[in-house]
C-alpha positions in Angstrom: 0.0 0.0 0.0 1.2 3.5 -0.7 -0.2 6.7 0.8 0.1 9.8 -1.4 -1.6 13.1 -2.0 -4.7 13.0 -4.2 -4.4 14.0 -7.9 -7.2 15.4 -10.1 -7.5 12.0 -11.7 -8.4 10.5 -8.3 -11.5 12.7 -7.7 -14.1 10.3 -9.2 -12.6 7.3 -7.3 -12.5 9.3 -4.0 -16.2 10.2 -4.5 -17.2 6.6 -5.2 -15.1 5.3 -2.3 -16.6 7.8 0.1 -20.2 7.1 -0.9 -19.6 3.3 -0.5 -17.7 3.7 2.8 -20.5 5.6 4.5 -23.5 3.8 2.9 -25.7 2.5 5.7 -23.7 4.0 8.5 -26.1 5.1 11.2 -24.3 8.4 12.2 -23.7 9.4 8.5 -25.6 12.2 6.8 -24.7 10.5 3.4 -23.2 13.9 2.4 -19.6 13.0 3.0 -18.6 12.8 -0.7 -20.3 16.1 -1.3 -18.3 17.6 1.7 -15.0 16.5 0.1 -16.1 18.0 -3.2 -17.2 21.3 -1.6 -13.9 21.6 0.3 -11.9 20.9 -2.8 -14.0 23.4 -4.9 -13.5 26.1 -2.3 -9.7 25.5 -2.1 -10.1 24.4 1.5 -9.0 20.8 1.2 -5.7 21.5 2.9 -4.6 17.9 2.8 -6.2 15.1 0.9 -4.5 11.7 1.1 -5.3 8.5 -0.6 -4.3 4.9 0.2 -3.6 2.9 -3.0 -3.1 -0.9 -3.4 -3.2 -3.1 -6.4 -7.0 -2.8 -6.0 -6.9 0.9 -6.7 -7.8 3.6 -4.2 -9.0 1.9 -1.0 -8.9 4.8 1.5 -9.0 8.6 1.7 -8.6 11.1 4.5 -9.4 14.8 4.3 -8.0 17.7 6.4 -9.4 21.2 6.2 -9.0 24.4 8.2 -11.3 25.2 11.2 -11.9 28.5 13.0 -11.8 28.9 16.7 -14.1 31.7 18.0 -14.3 32.9 14.3 -10.6 33.2 13.8 -8.1 31.2 11.9 -5.3 29.9 14.1 -3.5 27.1 12.3 -6.0 24.4 13.4 -7.5 21.8 11.1 -10.4 19.3 11.1 -9.9 15.7 10.2 -12.7 14.2 8.1 -14.2 12.6 6.4 -12.0 9.5 6.5 -13.2 6.7 4.2 -12.0 3.1 3.7 -13.6 0.5 1.4 -15.8 -1.7 3.5 -13.9 -4.9 2.5 -10.6 -3.3 3.6 -11.7 -1.8 6.9 -10.0 -3.0 10.1 -6.8 -3.5 8.2 -4.9 -0.4 9.3 -5.6 1.7 6.2 -7.5 4.4 8.1 -4.9 4.5 10.8 -2.1 4.8 8.2 -3.9 7.7 6.5 -4.6 9.5 9.7 -1.1 9.0 11.0 0.5 10.3 7.8 -1.9 13.3 7.7 -1.1 14.3 11.3 2.6 14.0 10.5 2.2 16.3 7.5 0.3 18.8 9.6 3.1 18.8 12.2 5.6 19.4 9.4 3.6 22.4 8.3 3.6 23.9 11.8 -0.1 23.4 12.4 -1.3 24.2 15.9 -3.6 21.3 16.2 -6.4 19.1 14.8 -10.0 18.4 15.8 -12.2 15.4 15.0 -15.7 14.4 15.6 -15.9 10.7 16.1 -15.5 7.6 18.2 -13.3 8.4 21.2 -11.9 4.9 21.5 -10.7 4.9 17.8 -9.2 8.4 17.8 -7.6 8.2 21.2 -4.9 5.9 19.7 -3.6 9.0 17.7 -3.5 11.2 20.8 -6.9 12.9 20.4 -8.6 13.7 23.7 -11.8 15.4 24.8 -9.8 17.1 27.7 -9.7 20.5 26.1 -11.4 23.9 26.2 -12.8 23.6 22.7 -16.5 23.2 21.9 -18.5 22.3 18.9 -22.1 23.2 19.2 -24.1 20.8 21.2 -22.0 17.7 20.3 -21.3 15.6 23.5 -17.7 16.5 24.6 -16.6 12.9 24.5 -17.1 12.8 20.7 -15.5 16.1 19.9 -11.8 15.6 20.4 -8.6 17.6 19.7 -4.9 17.0 19.4 -2.5 19.8 20.0 0.4 19.6 17.5 2.4 22.8 18.4 2.1 26.0 20.4 -0.3 26.5 23.2 -3.7 24.9 23.8 -6.6 26.5 22.0 -9.9 27.4 23.6 -13.3 28.4 22.2 -16.1 27.4 19.8 -14.9 25.5 16.7 -16.5 26.0 13.3 -15.8 23.9 10.3 -15.5 25.2 6.8 -18.7 26.2 5.1 -18.4 23.2 2.8 -19.7 21.1 5.6 -22.8 23.2 5.9 -23.5 23.6 2.2 -24.0 19.9 1.7 -26.7 19.8 4.4 -28.9 21.9 2.1 -28.3 19.6 -0.9 -25.4 21.4 -2.5 
């Protein structure tokens, strides 16, 4: 398996992968592929990594900027992360996330937030012990990882691409 940045030729495969990966998932809004497209179209897909095997693209992870109390501060949001159903639980998602976090560190990012399963994201160092909030999401499911600098505090907002898809972009 290789992990590499996406190329324009990968866009259709990423969309199909993301749709298949989230199909039937209870917590999914089924807009994840549209979110990735909206972020890309807005130039807000800061980091987009694919995992490729001899089967083709089997995984994808997106990182985009977030605001804290309305201001940019070098923090990013992780997600969506997609892995083909037949390839899940094989380390592909972990490899994508780990590589993405390493690249954010290299860029001098302050930190990263994620909305997801605490047990899964804890292995990367994410924690809900922080002074960040995201709407009315239960604190255990909104986690952060400080990468550099000082801890951040305040209300987090994701890029508008996440909201545009809710209205059927």
